[in-house]
N, C-alpha and C positions, 0 to 999 in steps of 0.2 A: 578439725585438725587434719583429717585426711585430705580435704579439699585444699587446704593451705599448703600442705606438704607436696601435693601433686602440682600445685601452681608453682612452687619454688623449683621443683625438678624441671618443669616445662620451661621456666625462665632460664635456668642454667643451660639447658639444651639449646634454647634460642640464642642465648649469648654466645655459645660456642660457635654456632654457624654464622651469626651476624658479625661477630668479632673478626672472623676470618675474612668475610666480605669487605669489612671496613679497612682492615689492614692491607688487603690486596689492592684496594682502590688507591690508597694514599702512599703505600710503601712498596718496595721491590722485595718480594719474598724469595728466599733462597730455594733454588730448585732441587728437589730430591727426586728419586726415581718414581715415575708414574705420578699418581695422585697422592703419594704418601704425605706430602706437605699438608694437604687438607685433612687427611685422616689423623695425622699426628697432632695437628692443632686442635681439632674438634675433640678427640679423645682426651688429650692432656687437659684442655681447658675445662671440659665437663667433669672429668674425674676429680680434679683439684677443687673445683667449686663444691661438689657434693661432699668431698672429704672435709673441707674447711668449714662450710656453712651448715651442713647437716649432721656431721659427726663431732667435730671439734667444738663447734659452737654449743652443743648440748652439754658438754662437760665443762668447758671454759667459755661461758657466754661473752660474746663481743659486745661492746657498747657501739653507738652509732659511728664514732670516728674510727674505731678499730676495724669495724666491719668494712668501711669504705677503704681504709688503708690496706687491708688484706686483699680486697678485690683489685686495687691498683697494682699491688705487688705481683699478683698472679698474672695479670694481663701484660705488665711491663716485662716480666721474665720471658713470656712467650714471644713477645715482639722482638726482644733482644736476641733470643735464640734463633728465631726463624726468619727474621727480616734483615735486609741490608739497609744502609742509610746512616745518617748521623744520629747521635743520641738525642739531640734537641727535638728532632721530628718524631722519634720514638716516644718521647715524653708527651708531646702534644697529642699524638694519636691515642695514647693510653688514657690520659686525663679526659680528653673529649669523649671517648667511648664510654668510660666508666660514668662520667657525669650524665651522658645521655641515657644510659640504662637506669641509673639510680633515679633520675628525675622522672623518667617514663613510668617506673613502678608506682610512684605516688599518684600519677594521673590515673592509672589503672585501679589502684587501690580505692580511690574515691569513687570511681565508676562502680566498683563492686559494692561499696557501701550504699550508694544510691539505689542500685538495682535490688540489693537485699532489703532495704527499707521499703521500696515499692512492692516487693513480693510479700512482705509481712502485712502491708495494708490490704493487698488483694486477698491474702489468706484469711485475715480477720474478717473481711467482708464476706467471703464465702462461708465462713463458720457461722456468722450472724444470720446470713440468709438461709442457712440450713443445707447449702450445697454439699458441704463436707460434714459427715456425721460420725466419723471414726478416727481414732488415733493412727490406724494403719494408713488411711488415706492421706492424712497430714504428713506422716513420715515419708510416704512414697513420693508425694508431690514435692516435698521439701528437697529430697535427694535429687529428683529430676531437675528441678530448677537450679539447685546449687551447682550441679554438673554443667548445666547449660550456661549459667553465668560464668563458670570457670573457663569453659571453652571460649566464650565470647571475650572475656578479659585477656586470655592468652593471645587470641587473634588480634585484639586491639593493641596489646603491648608490642607484638611483632611488627605490626603495621606502623606504629609510631616510631619505633627504633629504625625500622627499614627506611622510612621516609627521611628521618634525621640523617642517617649515614649517607643516603643517596644525595641529599642536598649538599652536604659538606664535600662528598666525593667529587661532585660535578664542579664545585667552585674552588676546590683546594688548588694550591700552586702545583706546578709540575714536580714530578718526583725528583728530578735532578737539581732542583733549586735548593741551594744551601742557605738555611735560615741563619740570620745574624742573631746575636744575643737579644737585642732589643725587640726584634721581630718575634722571637720565640716567647718572650715575656708578654707581648701584646696578645698573642694567640692563646697563651695559657691562662691569662687572667680571667676571662669569662668562665672557663671550665672550673677553675679553682673556686670562683664565687658560687657556681652552681653546686659544687660538691659541699661547700660550707652550708648552703641553704638546705641541701638534702640531709646533711648530718643533723641540722637543727630540727627539721621536720620529723626526722626519725625519733629524736629525743622527746618531741612534743606530742606526737600522735597518741602514744600510750603512756599513762601515768598511774600511780598507785596512791589512792587516798583512802585512809581508814581501812586499810587491808583489802580494798576493792579496786579492781582494774577499771580505769576510766579511759574511754576513747575520746579524743578531742572532737571528733565529728558529732558525738552525742551531746557533749557539753556545749560546744559552740557550733551551731548548725551552719553558720556563715562560712566556716572553713571548707565546707563541701564545694563552695564556689571559688574561694580565694586561693586555696592551695593548688587546684588544677590550673587556675589562671597564672599564678606565679610560676608554676613549673613550665607552662607553655611559653611564657615570656623568657624564661631562662634558656630554654632550647633555642628560641628565636635569637637571643643575644649571642649564643655561641655561633649559630649559623651566620648571623649578620657580621660578626667580627671576621669570620673567614672570608665572606664575600667582599667586605671592605678591604681586607688585606690583599686579596687577589687583585682588586681594582688598583690599589696603590702600587703593587708590584708591576702590573701591566703598564700603568702610567709612567713609572720610573724607567722601565725598559724602553717605552716609546720615546721618552725624552732623550735617553742615551742614544738611541738609534738616530733620532733627528739631529742631535749634535754631531754624531759621527758622520752622518750623511752630509751635513753642511760643511764639516771640516774637509771631507773628501772632495767636495765640489770646489772649495776655496783652494785647497792644495793643488788640485788638478788645474785650476785656472793659472796659478802661479807657475806650475811646472810647464804648462803648455806655452805660456808667454815667454818663459826663459828658453825653452827648446825652439820655439819659433824664431827667436832672435839668433840663437846659435845656428839654426837651419838656414836662415837668411845669409849669415856670414859664411856658412859652409858653401852655399850655392855660389856666392861671389868668389870664394877661394877656389872652388872647383873650376869655375869659368877661367879664372886667371891662370890656374895650374895647367889647364888644357892649352891655353895660349902659349904659356912658357914651353910646354912640351912640344908644341908645333914648331916654335922658333928653334928649340934645341935640335929637333930632328932635321929641320931644314939646314941648320948650320953644320951639323955633322955630315949630312949628305954632300953639302957643298965642299967641305974640307976633305973628307975621306973619299968622296966620289960615289960611294954606294953604301947601303946599309947592310951590315953583316947580320947573321942570324942571332948572334949573342946580343947585339944592340937592339934588334927588333924585339927579342924576348924580354929584354930589360925594360924597354919603353912600354911594352904591353902590360907588364906587371905593374908599372907605375900607373897606367891608365885604369887597371882593375882596382888599384888602391883608391884612386880618386873617385871611381864609380861607387865604391862602398860608402863614401861620404853622403850619398843620397839615400833617402828612405826607400826601402823596397816595397812598402805598402802604399798603394795609391787607391784610397777608399773614397775619395771625393770630398774629404774634410780634413783639415790639418789636425784636429783633436783626435779623431779616430785613427788617422795616419800614425800619429805618435804612439798611441797606446798599442796598436797592433804591431808596430815596428819593435817597441820595447819588449812585448811579450814573445815575439818571434825570436829575438836575440836571446832572451832568457831561456826559452825552450831549446834553442840550439846549444847553449852552454851545458844544458842538462841532458843532451842527446835525445831530445824528444822531437819527433817529426811534427812540423807545424804547417797545416794546410789551411788556406783561407780563400773564401769567395765572398767577401763582405763588401758591400757598397753602401755608403751613407745615403739615406733617403732625403735628398736635398729638397724635393718637392713636398715632403711631409712636414707638418708643423710640429716637429719633435725637436726639443732642445738638444744640441750636440753634446752638452755636458751630461745630460741624463743618459744618453747612449754611452757616453764615456764611462759613467759610473757602472753601468751594466757590463760593458766589455772588461773593464779593469777588474771587477770583483769576480766575474764568471771565469775569465781566463786565468786569473790567479788561482782560483780553486781547481781548475782543470790541470794546470801545471803541477800543483801540489799533489793531486790525486795520481798523476802519471808517475811521479817520483817513487811511489810505493809499489809500482808494477815492475816486475822483472821482465827482461827481454825487450822486444820491440814495443814502443809506446807512441801514441799519436794524439794530437789535438787537432780537431777540425772545426773551423769557424765559417759559418755561412749566413747569408741573409736573403730574404725575398719579400716581395710585396704581393698582397692579394687585396685589390681594391684600396681601401684606406687603411688596411691593416698591415703593419710592418712586423716581420718575424725575424728573430735572431736565434740561431741554433748553435750550440757549442757541444760537441761530442768528444769524449776523451776515454782512454783506457782507464779501467777502474778495477780495484782489487777489494774484496770483502763485500759487506752488505751495508745497506743504509736503513735507518729507522726514521719514520716520519712522525713529527710532532703532531698529535691529534688537534691541538689548539690552533696552530699556525698553518699546518699543511706543508711545512718546510722540512727538509732533511735535518736531522739532529747532528751537530758537530761531534766528531769523535775526539776532539781535543779536551784536555783536562779542564781548562778554564772556559766553561760554556757560557759564562756571562759576557765574555769578551769576544770569543770566537763564535762563528755562525751568524754574526750580524751582517756580513757581506751578502749572504743569500737574502736576508730580510730587506736589505737596501735595494737589491735587484727587484724584489717584489714590490716595494714601495714605489720605485720609479715606473714599473709597469702599470701599477694601479693609478698612478698619476694621469696616465693616458687611457684610462678605462680598459686596461689590459690585465693580463695575469701571466703567471709562469707555470710551467709543467715540467716535472722531472720523471725520468724513467730509466730503467736498466734493461739492456737487451744483450743477448748472446749473439756473437757474430764470428764465425770461424774459430770457435773455441776461445774467443776473447770476450770479456765482459766490458760493455761500453755504457758509460753514463751519459745521458743526453739531457741538456737543459734547453727548453724552448721558452722564449720570451715573446709575448705578443703585445703590441701597442697600437692604439688607434690614433693615427696621425691626421685624421680628417677634420679635426676641430682645434682651434687655438684657445678655447676657453678652458684652460687647465691651470691649476694652482698646485703649489708644492704640497706633498702629503704632510699631514699633521699627526 
């Protein structure tokens, strides 16, 4: 009885610490002063477990289902009180953790029974051989081995649960992902099944027949093999469902990004074709207008005799207006000309200084539309970031070649901080709908990787100003590229 009580206390303490680790991996905990969140969680969880299962259970014994229901209630209350996030994710974390701990206890309990049986055989052998000749020796050795088995079982329990929560923690979806109803049901189902099996095992392990307590391991020895196997399979089922769900989420996001990237390319093609037609018409119009202005100037000079200051100023303004019909950006490619020109005009409307030293790498085997996707998304992000900055703000675009490597750098004023997604290595969007926003940066990365390149983001301090810099590298030395999938 002493060993079992000590084992239960050790399990409660382990659950208190492991429960915090699990919740911290999958959810965002509310920050309290110092490390008070950890202390509050551990003390509350441990105290309530001891109170409910060691004190209340002695007076009002719980059956299997009630025992699990109480455990779920305790953990869910802690998660709700100390963690942020939606209730659906809170419920998944609760059920998966309780299911993991309950199932792990039965694996360890069978291990204890097997070790105890083996010890009894060894003890009987020693008694028969005459190695042990007194009750004091038997009692002493039994206590030593019971304590040793207890420590071993506690260590195995902690290791099983720790491996379980680490495997789920590594594979679980991002904290900011909002679970849909059907997704939550899919994740909860394996945990519910595991809890039902755990409840069934709890009711089957110990029974009373003819006033005698009968343990199922003694009556059906095969259960020493089947129960641990079933428990391990249940833990694997929960972990597998999380891994599969993660893969499905990633696949869905990749498909959305591919569709958006394809739509961006198609839309850019249409816009470029339309603008090129308009640009061709404007060049013809500009040529005709200059001819008309020359004729008007010659006629006025012939009629009036000389050009007055007012007339010269007026004609000069008309020439400036005509010149504005031309693109100010001359990058070496009409696609990048149009994009840089549009973004420069947008920046000017928002009182943002726009500096550019960009040249299209005509000799590199890089599709102009891929560079267009990069420029369009990067400059749009840069202009949006500058809008949040007070005072002077600037966007700088430049490009350069190093051998076969083509680099694009966009630098802009920036306010606040950025957080990097550990899975993608990309900045996390600060907009509310993160499923839609933030795809622009992912598309930039996809275009760079299409050319065996990569992107790099950094924040630097310059003259009291925070500057965000995006660097995109592409290898334009080979034409054997395919669109990213």
